[in-house]
Steps between C-alpha positions, in 0.01 A plus 500: 500500500238578231538815288172603333487713199287801427248268319407335830306809614758640739636807353429844364162404340353397835658783705404764254193391306479835314819411313310228317293764330791686348545438129787594277287763313399670825865510608591658169211749537610578855861565393380720213272691735782542749736637240242734355417637849867534576570700180184711555609588864859580393358724219278685749805558729696628203222737397475633855872551509498694180214720617685582825813585294300725273338668795835567652635645174202722455527635864168341616675274749785617727566168673805365334522208739150375400589514138822305564316236688242468220783468242685240708177305560450492125851392433487219753159379378632490146808306611280253684284443201803455283632236744172321505489484123863379493413217748195402299706485174771296685233260625348468147839431347581240768170319427577509129841341564345204682492179313177314483 
């Protein structure tokens, strides 16, 4: 039985030729773009939540359930962003612990 390595042409590079084009700088740029978009979206949700709370307090909005849904959506999105950040920091720390 012959076991061939990835270098033999059977592997990810042949099955997915677009992976050959990915460089480390584009991966870093992609991660940075992902995190900036995530923070931007979470911020937008937080702002919408604050506006709905202010509208309820001023009497403009009489739908308490919609305000509570907006507040919970903002809370969950912030928790999600925090967990993504925590996982990214853990991954970074794990890579830094690796011995070369």
